[in-house]
C-alpha positions in Angstrom: 22.7 66.1 -71.3 24.7 63.3 -69.6 24.0 59.9 -70.5 23.3 58.7 -67.4 20.1 61.3 -67.5 19.0 60.1 -70.9 19.1 56.2 -69.5 17.0 57.3 -66.8 14.4 58.9 -69.1 14.4 55.9 -71.5 13.0 54.2 -68.6 10.7 56.6 -68.3 9.6 56.7 -71.9 8.9 52.8 -72.0 7.1 53.3 -68.7 4.5 56.1 -70.2 4.5 54.2 -73.7 4.0 51.0 -72.2 1.7 51.4 -69.3 -1.1 54.3 -69.5 -0.3 55.2 -67.0 1.0 55.3 -66.8 1.3 70.1 -63.4 -0.6 73.4 -62.8 0.7 75.6 -64.2 0.1 78.5 -64.8 -3.1 80.7 -65.3 -0.7 83.6 -64.8 -2.4 86.2 -62.9 -5.1 86.4 -64.6 -8.0 83.9 -64.4 -10.1 83.0 -67.2 -8.5 84.3 -70.1 -10.7 82.5 -73.1 -13.9 82.8 -73.8 -15.5 79.6 -72.9 -18.5 80.1 -70.3 -17.9 77.2 -68.2 -15.6 75.2 -66.5 -16.0 71.7 -68.2 -17.5 69.3 -66.0 -15.8 66.6 -67.8 -12.7 67.7 -66.0 -12.4 66.2 -62.7 -12.8 62.6 -63.6 -10.6 59.7 -62.9 -9.4 56.2 -64.0 -10.8 53.1 -62.7 -9.2 50.2 -64.0 -11.0 46.5 -64.5 -8.4 44.3 -63.0 -7.5 43.5 -59.3 -11.5 43.5 -58.4 -10.7 47.0 -59.1 -8.2 47.5 -56.6 -10.5 46.3 -54.1 -13.0 48.5 -55.0 -15.5 45.7 -56.1 -16.6 43.1 -54.1 -18.0 39.7 -54.5 -16.3 38.5 -57.6 -13.8 36.1 -58.6 -11.1 35.7 -56.1 -8.5 33.8 -58.3 -6.1 34.3 -61.1 -5.5 32.3 -63.9 -7.8 29.7 -62.9 -6.7 27.4 -65.7 -2.4 27.1 -64.7 -1.5 29.1 -68.3 1.1 31.2 -66.5 2.4 28.6 -64.9 2.9 25.9 -67.9 4.1 28.5 -70.5 6.4 31.9 -70.3 4.3 34.7 -69.2 5.2 38.2 -70.1 3.5 41.1 -68.5 2.5 44.1 -70.6 6.1 45.4 -70.1 7.9 42.7 -71.8 8.9 41.1 -68.5 9.2 37.6 -67.8 6.7 36.9 -64.5 7.3 34.0 -62.2 4.5 31.5 -62.3 1.5 32.6 -60.4 0.7 29.0 -58.7 3.1 28.0 -56.0 4.2 23.9 -56.0 3.4 22.4 -52.8 5.4 19.2 -53.5 6.2 18.0 -50.2 7.8 14.8 -51.5 5.1 14.2 -54.5 5.5 16.6 -57.7 3.4 18.6 -59.4 3.9 19.8 -63.2 1.7 22.0 -65.5 0.2 20.6 -69.0 0.3 23.1 -72.0 -2.5 21.0 -73.5 -5.7 19.0 -72.8 -7.5 19.7 -70.1 -11.5 20.0 -69.5 -14.7 22.2 -68.8 -17.3 20.2 -68.1 -19.5 23.2 -66.7 -19.4 24.5 -70.4 -17.2 27.5 -69.2 -14.4 28.7 -71.4 -11.8 25.9 -72.0 -8.2 27.5 -71.8 -5.4 25.0 -72.9 -3.7 23.2 -70.3 -4.2 21.7 -66.4 -2.1 21.1 -63.3 -0.8 17.2 -62.6 -0.3 16.4 -58.7 0.9 13.1 -57.9 1.9 11.7 -54.4 3.7 8.4 -53.6 3.0 7.0 -50.0 6.2 6.1 -48.6 7.1 5.3 -44.9 9.3 8.3 -44.3 6.4 10.8 -44.8 4.2 12.3 -42.1 2.7 14.9 -44.2 1.2 12.7 -47.5 0.2 15.9 -49.3 1.2 17.5 -52.1 -0.7 20.5 -54.2 -1.0 24.0 -55.2 -1.5 27.3 -53.6 -2.3 31.3 -54.7 -2.8 34.4 -52.9 -6.4 35.3 -53.5 -7.8 39.0 -54.9 -9.4 39.9 -52.0 -9.6 40.0 -48.4 -11.8 37.1 -46.5 -13.8 37.6 -43.7 -14.2 35.7 -40.5 -17.9 33.6 -40.7 -18.4 34.6 -44.3 -18.8 31.1 -46.5 -16.7 30.9 -50.1 -17.9 28.5 -52.6 -14.7 26.8 -54.7 -15.8 25.0 -58.1 -13.3 23.2 -60.2 -12.8 20.0 -62.6 -10.7 17.5 -61.4 -9.7 14.0 -63.0 -8.3 11.2 -60.7 -5.8 9.0 -62.2 -6.9 5.0 -61.9 -9.5 6.1 -58.8 -11.4 8.6 -57.4 -8.7 10.6 -55.7 -9.6 12.5 -52.4 -8.7 16.0 -52.4 -8.5 18.7 -49.5 -8.6 22.3 -49.8 -8.5 25.1 -47.3 -7.9 28.8 -46.8 -5.1 30.1 -45.2 -3.2 33.5 -44.1 -0.2 33.9 -46.2 1.7 35.3 -43.4 1.0 31.8 -41.6 0.5 29.3 -44.8 0.6 26.2 -42.4 -2.3 27.3 -40.6 -5.9 26.7 -42.2 -8.5 29.3 -41.4 -11.4 27.3 -43.1 -12.7 24.1 -42.7 -11.4 21.3 -44.9 -13.9 19.6 -47.3 -12.3 16.3 -48.8 -13.9 15.8 -52.0 -13.2 12.9 -54.1 -12.0 13.7 -57.9 -13.5 12.2 -61.0 -12.9 8.5 -61.5 -10.6 8.3 -64.8 -13.0 11.4 -66.2 -13.6 15.0 -65.5 -15.7 16.0 -62.9 -17.2 19.2 -62.1 -18.2 20.2 -58.3 -18.3 22.9 -55.5 -17.7 22.6 -52.1 -18.1 25.3 -49.4 -15.5 26.4 -47.3 -16.1 28.8 -44.3 -13.7 31.3 -42.7 -12.7 30.8 -39.1 -10.5 33.7 -39.3 -10.1 37.5 -41.0 -7.4 37.8 -43.5 -6.2 40.6 -45.4 -3.8 38.6 -47.4 -5.4 35.2 -47.7 -4.7 31.9 -50.0 -5.7 28.7 -51.0 -4.3 25.3 -51.2 -5.5 22.5 -53.3 -3.6 19.3 -52.3 -3.8 15.5 -53.0 -4.1 13.5 -50.1 -2.4 9.8 -50.0 -3.6 7.9 -47.5 -1.3 4.7 -47.5 2.4 4.0 -47.0 2.2 1.6 -49.5 4.9 3.1 -52.1 1.8 3.5 -54.9 1.5 6.9 -56.5 -1.8 8.4 -56.9 -2.4 11.1 -59.3 -5.0 14.1 -60.0 -5.4 16.5 -62.6 -7.0 20.2 -61.8 -8.1 22.5 -64.0 -10.9 25.4 -64.7 -11.2 26.5 -60.8 -13.1 29.4 -59.5 -13.9 30.7 -55.9 -16.1 33.5 -54.8 -18.2 34.7 -51.8 -21.4 32.3 -51.0 -24.2 34.2 -53.2 -22.5 37.3 -54.0 -22.3 39.1 -56.8 -20.0 41.9 -58.2 -20.7 45.2 -56.4 -19.2 48.5 -56.1 -18.3 49.2 -52.5 -20.4 51.5 -50.3 -17.3 53.1 -49.3 -16.0 53.7 -52.7 -19.1 55.2 -54.3 -18.7 57.9 -51.1 -15.0 58.4 -52.0 -16.3 59.0 -55.7 -18.9 61.6 -54.1 -16.6 63.2 -51.4 -14.0 63.9 -54.2 -16.6 65.2 -56.4 -15.6 62.8 -59.4 -17.6 63.8 -62.7 -16.5 61.1 -65.3 -14.7 57.3 -64.9 -12.9 56.3 -67.4 -12.9 52.9 -68.0 -10.9 49.9 -68.5 -7.9 51.5 -67.9 -4.8 52.6 -69.7 -3.0 50.0 -71.5 -5.0 47.0 -70.0 -7.2 48.6 -73.2 -5.2 46.6 -75.7 -5.5 43.5 -73.7 -9.4 44.1 -73.5 -12.4 42.0 -74.5 -15.4 43.2 -73.4 -17.6 40.4 -74.1 -15.3 38.9 -71.1 -16.6 41.3 -68.9 -20.8 40.4 -69.1 -22.9 38.0 -67.8 -22.6 36.1 -64.8 -19.1 35.9 -63.1 -19.2 32.3 -64.6 -19.9 33.3 -67.6 -17.0 36.0 -67.9 -13.7 35.0 -69.2 -10.3 35.8 -68.1 -8.2 38.5 -69.8 -4.2 39.2 -69.6 -4.1 42.5 -67.0 -0.6 44.2 -66.3 1.0 41.1 -64.7 -1.4 37.9 -64.7 -4.9 36.5 -66.3 -8.0 37.5 -64.5 -11.4 37.3 -64.5 -13.3 40.8 -65.0 -15.0 41.4 -61.5 -15.4 45.6 -62.7 -16.7 44.8 -65.8 -19.1 46.8 -68.1 -22.3 46.6 -66.4 -20.7 47.2 -62.9 -19.1 50.3 -64.5 -21.5 51.7 -66.3 -24.2 51.0 -63.4 -22.1 53.1 -61.3 -21.9 56.3 -63.5 -25.4 55.9 -63.8 -26.2 55.6 -60.3 -23.4 58.5 -59.4 -24.4 60.8 -62.3 -21.0 60.5 -63.6 -19.8 60.9 -67.3 -18.6 57.5 -68.5 -15.6 57.3 -71.0 -15.1 53.8 -72.3 -11.6 52.8 -74.2 -12.2 50.6 -77.4 -9.5 48.1 -78.4 -9.5 48.9 -81.8 -6.8 46.5 -82.2 -10.0 43.6 -81.9 -11.2 45.5 -85.4 -14.2 47.3 -86.5 -16.7 44.3 -85.9 -15.9 44.1 -82.2 -16.4 47.9 -81.7 -19.9 48.3 -83.6 -21.2 45.6 -81.2 -19.8 47.3 -78.4 -21.3 50.3 -79.2 -24.4 48.3 -80.2 -24.5 46.9 -76.7 -24.6 49.9 -74.9 -26.4 52.4 -77.3 -28.9 49.9 -78.8 -32.5 49.1 -78.2 -33.5 45.8 -76.7 -34.4 44.8 -80.3 -30.9 45.2 -81.6 -28.6 42.0 -81.7 -26.6 43.0 -79.1 -29.1 45.2 -77.0 -31.0 41.5 -76.5 -27.9 40.0 -75.3 -27.4 42.8 -72.8 -31.5 42.2 -71.5 -30.7 38.7 -71.2 -27.9 40.1 -68.9 -30.2 42.2 -66.7 -30.3 45.5 -68.7 -33.0 46.3 -70.8 -32.5 50.3 -71.6 -29.4 51.5 -73.4 -27.2 53.4 -71.3 -26.3 56.8 -72.2 -22.9 56.8 -73.2 -21.5 59.9 -75.3 -17.6 59.1 -74.8 -15.4 56.3 -76.7 -11.7 56.6 -76.4 -10.2 54.5 -79.2 -7.0 53.0 -77.9 -4.8 54.4 -75.0 -1.7 56.3 -75.7 1.1 56.3 -78.2 2.4 52.6 -78.3 4.9 50.3 -80.6 1.3 47.9 -80.3 -0.1 50.2 -82.8 2.6 50.5 -85.4 1.1 47.7 -87.7 3.2 47.5 -91.3 5.4 50.2 -89.9 8.5 50.4 -88.0 8.3 51.1 -84.1 9.5 54.8 -84.8 6.8 55.3 -87.6 3.9 53.6 -85.1 1.8 56.6 -85.5 1.2 55.8 -88.9 0.7 52.7 -88.3 -2.1 53.5 -85.5 -3.4 56.2 -88.2 -3.9 53.4 -90.6 -5.5 51.1 -88.2 -7.4 53.0 -86.0 -9.6 55.1 -89.3 -12.0 52.7 -89.9 -12.3 51.8 -86.9 -13.7 55.3 -86.2 -15.6 55.7 -89.0 -17.6 52.3 -88.2 -17.9 53.3 -84.6 -19.6 56.6 -85.6 -21.3 55.6 -88.0 -23.3 52.6 -86.0 -24.0 55.2 -83.1 -25.6 57.5 -85.7 -27.4 54.4 -87.1 -29.0 53.9 -83.7 -30.1 57.3 -83.2 -27.0 58.5 -81.2 -24.5 60.8 -81.3 -21.2 60.4 -80.0 -17.6 62.0 -79.5 -14.3 60.2 -80.0 -10.7 61.0 -79.9 -7.7 60.4 -81.4 -4.1 59.9 -79.9 -1.5 62.4 -79.5 1.7 62.7 -77.4 1.8 65.8 -74.9 4.3 65.1 -72.3 7.6 65.4 -73.8 7.6 67.5 -76.6 9.6 70.3 -75.0 12.0 68.1 -73.8 15.6 69.0 -74.8 17.1 65.6 -74.8 14.5 64.6 -77.0 15.6 65.2 -80.6 19.1 64.4 -79.7 18.2 61.0 -78.2 15.9 60.2 -81.1 19.1 61.0 -83.4 20.8 58.4 -81.9 21.3 55.0 -83.5 20.2 51.9 -82.3 17.1 49.8 -81.9 17.5 50.8 -78.6 16.7 54.6 -79.1 13.2 53.3 -81.2 10.8 54.4 -78.1 12.3 57.7 -78.0 11.8 58.1 -81.9 8.3 56.8 -81.6 7.6 60.0 -79.4 9.4 62.4 -81.2 7.3 61.3 -84.2 3.8 60.8 -83.0 2.5 63.8 -83.5 3.6 64.7 -86.9 2.5 61.3 -88.0 -0.8 61.1 -86.1 -1.9 64.8 -87.2 -0.3 64.8 -90.7 -2.0 64.1 -93.7 -2.9 60.5 -93.1 -5.0 61.8 -89.8 -7.0 59.3 -88.0 -10.4 60.0 -89.5 -13.2 61.8 -88.1 -12.4 62.8 -84.5 -13.7 65.5 -82.0 -11.1 65.4 -79.5 -7.5 65.0 -79.6 -6.7 62.6 -76.4 -3.4 63.0 -74.3 -1.8 62.1 -71.4 0.6 64.2 -69.3 3.0 62.9 -66.6 4.3 66.1 -64.7 8.1 65.6 -63.4 9.4 65.2 -60.4 13.2 64.5 -59.8 14.8 63.3 -56.8 18.3 64.3 -56.4 20.1 63.9 -52.9 21.4 67.0 -53.6 18.3 69.1 -54.5 16.6 71.1 -52.1 13.3 71.0 -50.9 12.7 74.2 -52.8 14.3 72.9 -56.0 11.9 69.8 -56.0 8.6 71.4 -55.2 10.2 73.9 -58.2 9.9 71.0 -60.4 6.6 69.6 -59.4 4.8 73.2 -59.6 6.4 73.5 -63.2 4.5 70.6 -64.3 1.2 72.8 -65.4 3.2 75.2 -67.5 5.0 72.9 -69.3 1.8 71.2 -70.2 0.5 74.9 -71.3 3.5 75.7 -73.3 3.3 72.1 -75.1 0.0 72.9 -76.6 0.4 76.5 -77.4 3.9 75.9 -79.5 3.8 71.9 -80.3 0.1 70.6 -80.5 -2.5 73.5 -81.3 -0.5 74.5 -84.5 -1.2 71.0 -85.6 -4.7 70.9 -84.5 -7.6 73.0 -83.5 -9.3 70.1 -81.6 -9.7 70.4 -78.1 -7.7 68.7 -75.5 -9.2 65.8 -73.4 -6.4 64.8 -70.8 -7.5 61.3 -70.0 -4.2 60.6 -67.9 -2.5 62.7 -65.6 -0.3 62.6 -62.5 3.4 63.1 -61.8 5.8 60.5 -62.5 9.4 60.5 -60.3 12.9 60.3 -62.0 15.2 59.3 -59.6 19.3 58.8 -59.4 19.0 56.6 -55.8 17.1 53.3 -56.5 17.0 53.2 -52.8 15.0 56.0 -52.3 11.2 55.0 -51.6 10.0 56.6 -55.4 6.1 55.8 -54.4 5.8 58.2 -51.4 6.4 61.1 -53.8 2.8 60.0 -55.7 1.1 60.1 -52.6 3.0 63.0 -50.5 1.3 66.7 -49.6 3.4 68.3 -52.8 2.0 65.8 -55.0 -1.1 66.9 -54.0 -0.3 70.7 -55.2 1.0 68.8 -58.2 -2.1 67.7 -59.1 -4.2 71.0 -58.5 -1.4 72.7 -60.3 -2.6 70.5 -63.6 -6.3 71.0 -63.4 -5.7 74.8 -63.0 -4.0 74.7 -66.0 -6.2 72.5 -67.9 -8.9 75.2 -66.4 -6.7 77.7 -68.2 -6.3 75.6 -71.5 -10.3 75.4 -71.9 -9.5 71.5 -71.8 -12.8 69.3 -72.7 -12.1 66.9 -70.0 -9.0 65.1 -68.1 -8.7 62.2 -66.1 -6.5 61.5 -62.9 -4.7 58.4 -62.9 -6.0 56.7 -60.9 -9.0 55.9 -58.3 -7.3 53.4 -56.4 -4.3 51.9 -58.1 -1.8 51.3 -55.2 0.9 54.1 -56.9 -1.3 56.5 -58.3 -4.3 55.9 -56.6 -6.4 58.6 -55.1 -7.5 56.8 -52.4 -4.9 55.2 -49.9 -7.8 52.0 -48.7 -10.9 51.6 -50.7 -12.6 50.3 -47.3 -12.0 53.2 -45.2 -11.7 55.3 -48.4 -9.1 57.8 -46.8 -8.3 60.2 -49.7 -4.2 61.0 -50.6 -3.3 64.1 -51.0 -4.3 63.4 -54.9 -7.7 62.9 -54.0 -8.0 66.1 -51.5 -6.5 68.2 -54.2 -9.4 66.7 -56.7 -12.3 67.6 -53.9 -10.9 71.3 -53.5 -11.5 72.0 -57.4 -14.2 69.9 -58.3 -16.5 72.5 -57.0 -16.0 74.4 -60.2 -17.4 71.8 -62.5 -19.8 73.2 -65.0 -20.1 76.6 -63.3 -20.2 79.8 -65.3 -16.2 81.4 -65.5 -15.7 84.7 -63.9 -13.1 87.4 -64.4 -10.5 87.7 -61.5 -7.0 88.5 -61.2 -4.6 89.2 -58.4 -2.0 91.9 -57.7 1.0 89.6 -57.2 3.1 89.2 -60.4 6.2 87.2 -58.9 7.3 84.5 -61.4 9.3 81.6 -61.1 12.2 80.4 -63.6 13.8 77.1 -64.4 17.1 78.2 -65.2 18.0 74.5 -66.5 15.8 72.0 -67.8 15.6 68.6 -66.6 12.9 65.9 -67.5 9.9 66.8 -69.7 10.5 70.6 -68.4 12.6 72.9 -70.9 14.9 75.5 -70.0 14.0 79.1 -69.1 10.1 77.7 -68.5 8.7 80.7 -66.5 5.7 80.4 -64.4 3.7 82.6 -61.4 4.1 82.0 -58.0 0.0 82.7 -58.0 -2.6 81.5 -59.9 -6.5 82.5 -58.9 -9.7 81.6 -60.9 -13.4 82.3 -60.1 -16.5 81.0 -61.0 -20.3 81.6 -59.9 -21.8 78.9 -57.5 -24.0 77.1 -59.4 -25.7 76.5 -56.0 -26.0 80.2 -54.4 -25.2 82.0 -57.4 -22.1 83.9 -55.3 -18.4 83.8 -56.7 -16.1 81.2 -55.9 -12.3 81.5 -56.1 -9.3 79.1 -56.1 -5.9 80.7 -55.2 -3.0 78.0 -55.4 0.3 80.1 -54.0 3.5 78.0 -55.2 6.0 79.9 -53.2 8.3 77.1 -51.1 8.5 79.7 -48.1 6.6 82.7 -48.8 3.2 83.5 -47.1 1.0 86.0 -49.7 -1.1 88.7 -49.3 -3.5 89.2 -52.2 -5.6 91.8 -53.3 -8.3 90.6 -56.0 -9.8 92.2 -58.3 -13.3 91.3 -59.9 -15.6 91.9 -62.7 -18.0 93.4 -60.0 -17.1 94.2 -56.4 -17.3 91.0 -54.1 -17.9 91.3 -50.5 -19.5 89.2 -47.5 -19.1 86.5 -45.3 -17.3 83.3 -47.1 -16.5 79.7 -46.1 -12.7 78.8 -46.7 -11.2 75.7 -47.5 -7.5 75.5 -47.2 -5.2 72.9 -48.2 -2.0 73.4 -46.5 0.7 71.7 -44.5 4.2 72.8 -43.2 5.4 69.1 -44.4 5.8 68.6 -48.1 6.4 65.1 -47.6 3.6 64.3 -45.0 1.3 61.5 -46.5 -1.9 59.7 -45.3 -0.6 56.1 -45.6 -0.4 54.9 -42.4 -2.9 58.0 -40.9 -4.6 61.3 -41.4 -1.9 63.4 -41.9 -2.7 66.1 -44.7 -6.1 67.5 -44.9 -8.5 70.3 -46.1 -9.1 72.8 -43.1 -12.3 74.9 -43.1 -13.2 78.2 -41.3 -15.2 81.1 -42.1 -14.4 84.8 -43.2 -15.5 87.8 -44.2 -14.1 90.1 -46.9 -15.0 93.7 -48.2 -13.7 95.6 -51.2 -11.1 95.8 -51.8 -11.0 92.1 -51.4 -7.5 91.2 -49.5 -6.9 87.3 -48.9 -3.9 85.8 -47.2 -2.6 82.4 -48.1 0.0 80.2 -46.7 2.9 79.0 -48.4 2.7 75.9 -51.1 -1.0 76.2 -50.3 -4.2 75.7 -52.3 -7.2 77.8 -51.2 -11.0 77.8 -51.9 -13.2 81.0 -50.9 -16.9 80.1 -51.4 -18.9 83.4 -50.2 -21.8 83.3 -49.0 
């Protein structure tokens, strides 16, 4: 393997190990080879993160990031260790703006984060505009005619200074799109107050500007301090959009995982409950935010839509925090945490059965061990939390399932052992991956767990010299890679069932000019998602969660208002009807295979997978046969004769996910869709499916 390829994959590893998200194999020509009776309902889940107002899935919450200027008064690093630019922008205009790391106040009794902004303005005869201040882009769009409440603390140095504030469109920051109130700052004291802003135009990318006004040209300097600011739509409380609920139902989502990947390692669940004003700020991927899609919003959504919740627990905060979370969710209102839950508007406990302790292999879990042996640290740290959570649930009369972290993505990668053996700290992330399963599943173990929790990202290589067929073959090797990894590398270490709490594709590239994100949004990415799900069906996985619902890169929907499904969402829509349905035996007469001669990424050399996979179930509504066929062929339509355990014939609804353009997507319009037709079948059961397509046949 060339060194540049190794370098690319170290970057890949750093993303997967750090982010959390940070295919389908096979199935062979016969489906349902195992003894399990039904496809698990949990298999068609999705991730929904807490941050960025759940990527605009939730309205009515806090619109400001970093309400107390922490990113500006100190160096701020995101979860990848990258130094971020300050969030609040200075508007000095002849004045000055500085950020203090100490002091400030919180007169309203809210959480008092350290620091504040100091804005000064000197009145001089040469200035026309006498304003200095700070501005920030908001978390959600604003609507013409809507009113917004802006609450803030201010301190006028020497006198009650005059402030002004308005909303603006980021594309045209000098033009206000709201009325501009002129409140006075506190007179040598901190003053907490609220003003109302009425939007006079729609803005997809709005911002807010807060400035100190100096009315005189007398050479004097005026100064005001700002701290603990909040902005939200008047009278609104956090609520999941109807369009989002419709999209989740349309895709057939059966389970939701929250609060979202690596974000759990920074998450404080207690900051996500209560009124918006009571909620604290938590570090997200790139800034501090107030959780809008909090614990109540998440669990109420799952309850309303009859989706199974899977809750990640930040075990780094210790056993007490984890126990209190379980009691808050499952305890009666006579328990200490249940009483707090009741005070926050929910009397009855929720029915939560699945708790994921942590996220994925990470150096954050290494404890007293080196990064290379982080799995040993994880085992040491997580075991008491696992036991405490189980014990707490039992004391409340509840039985729950918890999972232990494994690493299934890279175990077959041919470069893994060689890179892990290279000297130097630069390769510690690779050694962490290489050592993880043996450390986590070895003698130390991680306590009493019920499931193996892993993440899998299929490999998609971009090379200007690769043909379209070569790219598709790599995408469609994902599921077979996962299957072989489980059978060869994981199952010999543990017989526990797999719950794949994150999966998607991940693009490797050799040309940074290529729009990599498009690869996660195009038609063949949907085929890759279907391929992974079909492999999970074959593996009898206990559950799976697509990463994720509305993420701008990995999301299943393009826009949460229109809820237009991306190809990944369409793939889930095609397959989710199998949730909970009885498995039926079916096989196809096509025995063609694809061989990956030279391995790449996490795909091993010599990997073989079938061109066609077929699975069947008994439709839970009609009692008739339901069939799915994945044709992985790049250019060939396939005519198949299917054999069932008992004869199948009659009319059917036929759903087809197909497109002549593998790179088509739904980012600017509906270019990829599912077509519905009707047909009639007799015995022998013969069906023709398009090249590179997914077909579902629902007998009537």
